[in-house]
C-alpha positions as CSV (number, residue, x, y, z in Angstrom):
1,M,-86.0,74.1,-200.7
2,K,-87.3,71.2,-202.7
3,H,-90.2,71.6,-205.0
4,P,-93.4,70.3,-203.3
5,S,-94.0,67.7,-206.0
6,L,-90.5,66.3,-205.4
7,K,-91.1,66.3,-201.6
8,L,-94.4,64.3,-202.1
9,A,-92.7,61.9,-204.4
10,A,-90.0,61.3,-201.8
11,I,-92.7,60.6,-199.2
12,G,-94.5,58.2,-201.5
13,L,-91.2,56.3,-202.2
14,A,-90.5,56.0,-198.5
15,L,-94.0,54.6,-197.9
16,A,-93.7,52.2,-200.8
17,T,-90.4,50.9,-199.3
18,L,-92.4,50.1,-196.1
19,G,-95.1,48.4,-198.1
20,M,-97.7,51.0,-197.3
21,T,-99.8,53.4,-199.3
22,P,-100.1,57.0,-198.2
23,A,-103.8,56.3,-197.2
24,E,-102.7,53.4,-195.0
25,A,-100.0,55.4,-193.3
26,A,-102.4,58.1,-192.4
27,C,-105.1,55.7,-191.2
28,S,-106.1,56.0,-187.6
29,T,-109.1,55.4,-185.4
30,T,-109.8,57.3,-182.2
31,V,-111.3,55.5,-179.3
32,G,-112.9,57.6,-176.6
33,A,-112.4,57.4,-172.8
34,V,-114.3,59.3,-170.1
35,M,-112.8,58.8,-166.7
36,S,-112.5,60.7,-163.4
37,L,-109.2,62.4,-163.4
38,T,-110.3,64.9,-160.9
39,G,-113.2,65.1,-158.4
40,S,-113.8,62.5,-155.6
41,L,-112.7,59.6,-157.8
42,G,-109.7,61.4,-159.3
43,V,-107.1,59.8,-157.1
44,L,-108.2,56.4,-158.4
45,G,-109.1,57.5,-162.0
46,Q,-105.6,58.8,-162.8
47,Q,-104.2,55.3,-162.2
48,I,-107.1,53.5,-164.0
49,A,-106.5,55.6,-167.1
50,K,-103.0,54.2,-167.3
51,G,-104.5,50.8,-167.9
52,S,-106.2,52.1,-171.1
53,E,-103.0,53.9,-172.2
54,L,-101.0,50.7,-171.9
55,A,-103.5,48.8,-173.9
56,I,-103.5,51.3,-176.7
57,S,-99.7,51.1,-176.8
58,D,-99.8,47.3,-176.9
59,L,-102.4,47.2,-179.6
60,N,-100.5,49.6,-181.8
61,A,-97.2,47.7,-181.3
62,A,-99.0,44.5,-182.3
63,R,-100.9,45.8,-185.4
64,S,-100.1,44.6,-188.8
65,G,-99.4,47.0,-191.7
66,N,-103.0,46.9,-193.0
67,T,-104.7,47.9,-189.8
68,C,-105.2,51.4,-188.5
69,E,-103.3,53.0,-185.7
70,L,-105.4,53.5,-182.6
71,K,-105.5,56.8,-180.7
72,L,-107.0,57.4,-177.3
73,S,-109.0,60.5,-176.6
74,L,-109.2,60.7,-172.8
75,L,-111.5,63.3,-171.2
76,D,-112.1,64.1,-167.6
77,D,-115.6,63.8,-166.2
78,Q,-114.6,65.3,-162.8
79,T,-116.8,62.6,-161.2
80,S,-119.8,64.5,-162.3
81,P,-122.7,63.1,-164.5
82,S,-123.3,66.4,-166.3
83,V,-119.6,66.9,-167.1
84,G,-119.4,63.3,-168.2
85,V,-122.3,63.6,-170.6
86,D,-120.7,66.8,-172.1
87,A,-117.4,64.9,-172.6
88,A,-119.2,61.9,-174.2
89,K,-121.1,64.2,-176.6
90,K,-117.8,65.8,-177.7
91,L,-116.3,62.3,-178.3
92,V,-119.4,61.1,-180.2
93,D,-120.6,64.2,-182.0
94,V,-117.3,65.9,-182.8
95,Q,-114.6,63.2,-182.8
96,Q,-117.1,60.5,-184.0
97,V,-115.6,57.7,-181.8
98,P,-117.2,54.3,-182.2
99,A,-116.6,53.3,-178.6
100,I,-116.0,54.8,-175.2
101,I,-114.0,53.3,-172.3
102,G,-115.7,54.4,-169.1
103,A,-117.0,56.0,-167.1
104,L,-115.8,55.0,-163.6
105,S,-118.6,56.2,-161.4
106,S,-121.8,54.3,-162.0
107,G,-123.8,57.6,-161.8
108,V,-121.6,59.1,-164.6
109,S,-121.8,55.9,-166.7
110,A,-125.6,55.7,-166.4
111,A,-126.0,59.3,-167.6
112,I,-123.7,58.7,-170.6
113,L,-125.3,55.4,-171.5
114,T,-128.9,56.6,-171.5
115,S,-128.3,60.0,-173.1
116,V,-125.3,59.5,-175.4
117,T,-124.0,56.1,-176.2
118,A,-127.0,53.8,-176.5
119,P,-129.0,56.3,-178.6
120,S,-126.0,56.9,-180.8
121,Q,-125.2,53.2,-181.2
122,V,-121.7,53.7,-179.7
123,V,-120.2,50.9,-177.6
124,Q,-119.6,51.8,-174.0
125,I,-117.4,49.5,-171.9
126,S,-116.7,50.4,-168.3
127,P,-113.9,49.1,-166.2
128,A,-115.3,50.2,-162.9
129,S,-119.1,50.9,-162.9
130,T,-120.5,48.2,-160.7
131,S,-124.1,49.3,-160.0
132,P,-126.8,46.6,-160.5
133,T,-128.8,49.3,-162.3
134,F,-127.0,48.5,-165.6
135,S,-128.2,44.8,-165.6
136,D,-131.8,46.1,-165.1
137,L,-131.4,48.6,-168.0
138,A,-130.2,45.8,-170.3
139,K,-133.0,43.5,-169.3
140,Q,-135.4,46.3,-170.1
141,G,-133.9,46.7,-173.6
142,K,-132.6,50.2,-172.9
143,T,-128.9,49.6,-173.7
144,G,-129.3,48.2,-177.2
145,G,-126.6,45.7,-176.3
146,F,-124.0,48.5,-176.5
147,W,-123.2,48.3,-172.8
148,F,-120.4,46.1,-171.4
149,R,-118.3,46.1,-168.2
150,T,-115.1,44.3,-167.3
151,C,-115.9,44.5,-163.6
152,P,-118.5,42.4,-161.7
153,S,-121.8,43.9,-160.6
154,D,-122.3,45.0,-157.0
155,A,-124.9,42.2,-156.9
156,L,-121.8,40.1,-156.4
157,Q,-119.8,42.6,-154.3
158,G,-122.6,43.2,-151.8
159,L,-122.9,39.5,-151.1
160,A,-119.1,39.1,-150.8
161,M,-119.0,42.0,-148.3
162,A,-121.8,40.4,-146.3
163,K,-119.8,37.2,-146.1
164,V,-116.6,39.1,-145.1
165,A,-118.5,41.0,-142.4
166,H,-120.0,37.7,-141.1
167,D,-116.7,35.9,-141.1
168,A,-115.2,38.8,-139.1
169,G,-117.7,38.2,-136.4
170,L,-119.6,41.4,-136.9
171,K,-123.3,41.3,-135.8
172,K,-124.4,44.9,-136.2
173,V,-123.3,47.2,-139.0
174,A,-124.2,50.8,-139.8
175,V,-124.2,51.6,-143.5
176,M,-123.5,55.1,-145.0
177,Y,-123.8,55.2,-148.8
178,L,-123.3,57.8,-151.5
179,N,-126.5,59.0,-153.2
180,N,-125.9,57.6,-156.6
181,P,-126.5,54.2,-158.4
182,Y,-123.3,52.8,-157.0
183,G,-124.1,53.6,-153.4
184,Q,-127.8,52.7,-153.7
185,G,-127.2,49.3,-155.3
186,L,-124.3,48.2,-153.1
187,S,-126.2,49.2,-150.0
188,Q,-129.2,47.2,-151.0
189,E,-127.2,44.1,-151.9
190,F,-125.2,44.2,-148.7
191,T,-128.2,44.7,-146.5
192,A,-130.0,41.7,-148.0
193,G,-126.9,39.5,-147.9
194,F,-126.0,40.4,-144.3
195,K,-129.5,39.8,-143.1
196,Q,-129.5,36.5,-144.8
197,L,-126.4,35.5,-142.8
198,G,-128.0,36.6,-139.5
199,G,-126.6,40.1,-139.2
200,T,-128.4,43.4,-138.6
201,V,-128.0,46.7,-140.4
202,T,-128.6,49.2,-137.6
203,E,-128.9,52.3,-139.8
204,N,-128.8,52.8,-143.6
205,V,-127.9,56.5,-144.1
206,V,-127.6,58.2,-147.5
207,Y,-125.3,61.1,-148.1
208,N,-124.8,63.6,-150.9
209,P,-121.4,64.3,-152.4
210,S,-119.2,67.3,-151.9
211,Q,-120.5,68.5,-148.5
212,P,-118.2,70.4,-146.2
213,S,-119.3,68.3,-143.3
214,Y,-121.3,65.1,-142.7
215,R,-121.8,65.3,-138.9
216,A,-125.6,65.0,-139.2
217,E,-125.3,61.8,-141.2
218,V,-122.6,60.4,-139.0
219,G,-124.7,61.2,-135.9
220,K,-127.7,59.3,-137.4
221,A,-125.5,56.3,-138.3
222,L,-124.2,56.1,-134.7
223,G,-127.6,55.5,-133.1
224,P,-127.9,52.8,-132.1
225,T,-124.2,52.1,-131.8
226,P,-123.1,49.5,-134.3
227,D,-120.1,47.1,-134.3
228,A,-118.7,48.7,-137.4
229,L,-119.3,51.1,-140.2
230,F,-119.7,50.1,-143.9
231,L,-118.9,53.2,-145.8
232,I,-119.8,53.2,-149.5
233,G,-118.2,56.1,-151.4
234,Y,-115.0,57.5,-152.9
235,P,-111.8,58.8,-151.4
236,G,-112.6,62.6,-151.3
237,D,-115.9,62.5,-149.3
238,G,-114.9,59.2,-147.7
239,T,-112.0,60.9,-146.0
240,T,-114.2,63.5,-144.5
241,I,-116.8,61.0,-143.3
242,T,-114.3,58.7,-141.8
243,R,-112.5,61.4,-139.9
244,E,-115.9,62.7,-138.5
245,W,-116.9,59.2,-137.6
246,I,-113.7,58.8,-135.6
247,A,-114.1,62.2,-134.0
248,A,-117.6,61.4,-132.9
249,G,-116.4,58.3,-131.1
250,G,-117.6,55.7,-133.6
251,P,-116.1,52.3,-133.4
252,Q,-112.8,52.1,-135.4
253,K,-113.9,49.0,-137.2
254,F,-114.6,49.6,-140.9
255,L,-115.9,47.8,-144.0
256,F,-114.8,49.5,-147.2
257,P,-115.7,48.6,-150.8
258,D,-113.7,49.0,-154.1
259,G,-114.3,52.7,-154.2
260,L,-112.1,53.2,-151.1
261,E,-109.4,50.7,-151.9
262,S,-106.8,53.5,-152.0
263,Q,-103.5,54.0,-150.2
264,D,-104.0,57.8,-150.4
265,F,-107.4,57.4,-148.7
266,V,-105.8,55.4,-145.8
267,N,-102.9,57.9,-145.5
268,D,-105.3,60.9,-145.5
269,V,-107.5,59.5,-142.7
270,G,-104.5,58.2,-140.8
271,A,-103.3,54.6,-140.8
272,Q,-103.3,54.5,-137.0
273,Y,-107.1,54.6,-137.1
274,M,-107.3,51.8,-139.8
275,K,-106.2,48.8,-137.7
276,D,-109.4,46.9,-138.2
277,V,-110.4,47.2,-141.8
278,H,-112.1,44.6,-144.0
279,G,-112.4,45.6,-147.7
280,T,-113.6,44.1,-150.9
281,A,-112.9,44.8,-154.6
282,P,-113.1,43.0,-157.9
283,G,-110.5,40.2,-157.9
284,T,-108.7,38.4,-160.8
285,D,-108.3,34.8,-161.8
286,T,-104.7,33.9,-162.1
287,T,-103.9,33.8,-165.8
288,P,-100.7,34.4,-167.9
289,S,-102.1,37.8,-168.8
290,L,-101.9,39.1,-165.2
291,A,-98.2,38.7,-164.9
292,T,-97.6,40.2,-168.3
293,F,-99.8,43.2,-167.5
294,Q,-98.0,43.7,-164.2
295,G,-94.6,43.6,-165.8
296,E,-95.5,45.9,-168.7
297,F,-97.2,48.4,-166.3
298,K,-94.1,48.5,-164.1
299,T,-91.9,49.1,-167.1
300,K,-94.1,51.9,-168.5
301,F,-95.4,53.6,-165.4
302,G,-93.6,52.2,-162.3
303,T,-95.0,50.2,-159.4
304,L,-98.6,49.0,-159.9
305,P,-100.7,50.6,-157.2
306,T,-102.8,48.5,-154.8
307,Q,-106.2,49.5,-156.0
308,A,-109.0,48.2,-158.2
309,Y,-109.7,48.5,-161.9
310,I,-106.4,49.3,-163.6
311,P,-106.2,45.8,-165.3
312,N,-110.0,46.1,-166.0
313,A,-109.3,49.3,-168.0
314,Y,-106.5,47.5,-169.9
315,D,-108.9,44.6,-170.8
316,A,-111.7,46.9,-171.8
317,T,-109.5,48.7,-174.2
318,V,-107.9,45.6,-175.6
319,L,-111.4,44.2,-176.3
320,I,-112.3,47.2,-178.3
321,G,-109.2,46.9,-180.4
322,L,-109.6,43.2,-181.0
323,A,-113.3,43.6,-181.8
324,M,-112.5,46.2,-184.5
325,E,-110.0,43.8,-185.9
326,Q,-112.4,40.9,-185.9
327,A,-115.2,42.9,-187.5
328,K,-112.9,44.7,-189.9
329,S,-114.9,47.8,-189.0
330,S,-114.8,50.8,-186.7
331,K,-118.6,51.1,-186.5
332,G,-120.4,50.8,-183.2
333,P,-122.8,48.0,-184.1
334,A,-120.0,45.9,-185.6
335,I,-117.8,46.3,-182.6
336,R,-120.7,45.4,-180.3
337,D,-121.3,42.2,-182.1
338,A,-117.6,41.3,-182.3
339,I,-116.8,41.6,-178.6
340,R,-118.3,38.2,-177.8
341,K,-116.6,36.8,-180.9
342,V,-113.2,37.7,-179.5
343,T,-114.1,36.2,-176.1
344,D,-115.4,32.9,-177.6
345,P,-114.7,30.1,-175.1
346,K,-114.4,27.7,-178.1
347,G,-111.7,30.0,-179.7
348,E,-107.9,29.7,-179.4
349,K,-106.8,31.4,-176.2
350,V,-104.8,34.6,-176.5
351,Y,-103.4,36.7,-173.7
352,A,-102.3,40.2,-172.8
353,G,-99.1,41.7,-174.1
354,V,-97.7,42.7,-177.5
355,A,-96.6,39.1,-178.6
356,E,-100.0,37.6,-177.8
357,L,-101.9,40.4,-179.4
358,K,-99.8,39.9,-182.6
359,K,-100.9,36.3,-182.4
360,A,-104.5,37.4,-182.0
361,A,-104.2,39.6,-185.1
362,Q,-102.8,36.8,-187.2
363,L,-105.5,34.4,-186.1
364,L,-108.2,36.9,-186.9
365,A,-106.7,37.7,-190.3
366,E,-107.0,34.0,-191.0
367,G,-110.6,34.0,-190.0
368,K,-110.1,31.9,-186.9
369,S,-112.0,32.2,-183.6
370,I,-110.2,33.5,-180.5
371,Q,-110.8,33.8,-176.8
372,Y,-109.0,36.8,-175.2
373,V,-108.2,35.8,-171.6
374,G,-107.5,39.1,-169.9
375,A,-105.5,40.4,-167.0
376,T,-108.7,40.1,-165.0
377,G,-109.4,36.6,-166.1
378,P,-111.7,35.0,-168.7
379,L,-114.2,37.6,-169.9
380,Q,-117.5,35.9,-170.5
381,F,-120.2,38.4,-171.0
382,D,-123.8,37.5,-170.4
383,A,-126.8,38.9,-172.3
384,N,-126.7,42.1,-170.1
385,G,-123.0,42.8,-170.7
386,D,-122.0,41.5,-167.2
387,I,-119.3,39.1,-166.2
388,A,-118.8,36.9,-163.2
389,A,-115.5,37.3,-161.2
390,P,-114.2,36.6,-157.8
391,M,-114.0,39.4,-155.2
392,Q,-110.7,40.3,-153.6
393,V,-110.6,40.8,-149.8
394,W,-108.2,43.5,-148.6
395,N,-107.1,45.1,-145.3
396,V,-104.6,47.6,-144.0
397,S,-101.5,46.0,-142.7
398,A,-99.7,46.8,-139.4
399,Q,-97.4,49.0,-141.5
400,G,-100.4,51.0,-142.8
401,K,-100.3,49.5,-146.3
402,V,-103.4,48.4,-148.3
403,E,-102.9,44.8,-149.2
404,G,-104.9,41.9,-150.6
405,T,-105.5,39.0,-148.1
406,G,-107.7,36.6,-150.0
407,M,-110.6,36.0,-152.4
408,V,-114.3,35.3,-152.2
409,T,-114.7,32.9,-155.1
410,V,-117.4,32.9,-157.7
411,A,-118.7,29.6,-156.4
412,Q,-119.1,31.0,-152.9
413,I,-121.0,34.1,-154.2
414,D,-123.2,31.8,-156.4
415,A,-124.0,29.7,-153.4
416,M,-125.2,32.8,-151.5
417,R,-127.2,33.9,-154.5
418,T,-128.9,30.5,-154.7
419,A,-129.7,30.6,-151.0
420,K,-131.0,34.1,-151.3
421,K,-133.6,33.0,-153.9
């Protein structure tokens, strides 16, 4: 056995050969992530988390010798606000992360934002929390600017779904919505938008999660009989409600939002009952980043599932890495301020993937301005941390597969918003 001093000298020589000091070799920064790996959003969250994992891999492969390795500490919130808060406190208080990717559920994200990240000056960037509540919190000065999301607000999705329902010839729609900020916000936005287009919401029924049965809520939503059901929720409870709706004789015409864009959900209910489905979910502008992301995801994980928010998680994580590089800091306030600097529309465009992230690192090292154009499109954050993006329209094919069928553009949504005012 070698003497310890000789062993250390050998390690030092090896590092010197690589052009690195021992301190540089040991340098690492942990980024937190709180996502639903179990619970009612678990079937979606397990795939969304892969977007962040791929981004960490790309950022590390692209880093130069004088930047720290990034590590991802991914914790499960079980789709529960209280569990999510505990997970976030562990990341912030114990692991001292400067940023958290997540959560997915708006209810979980809101709890983390108000009780953990904003008070601790830790950046929180969600790939999937769409409630309009977050825009209101930012306007009230309660986020400190530490909140961002790479998905559009339900202020956009609600109007897009109203247009989809109207274009499908639906006149009367019953709404059942989950009792959390996501369900409440999307229900309100859809109801206003559908009424604007001449439609009628026959009933607006709230439900609580994790019930063994929803027969009472379904019965209320069925009187008077609507043309279709707009169900706002997640796959676990959504499966139970949809089955009970069908069993009660409700019309087998459905409107489903992003939270139910899931092949597992369709399979669990039964594709034979899903022949008349109109869905919405955040869409993407076609950019070079999207094809790169899709190819890398397939190489690392296999076929990219047809569901929302996987590329949003990739972009959210890349932005944290680029912001730290731009700021030359792993402190929350510095990352917050740098996020808009790495999405500067006047900067040189850089895209997803290892080669482009290496280019971004070089440009930042030279003190130049960049615009990261992500897998979800250009990411232009407003003062509230929100972005504008198109909404994808999806349905269930004759073969029982979830598939995208078109887009409601930003311009179309803006026209509805203007008319609404």
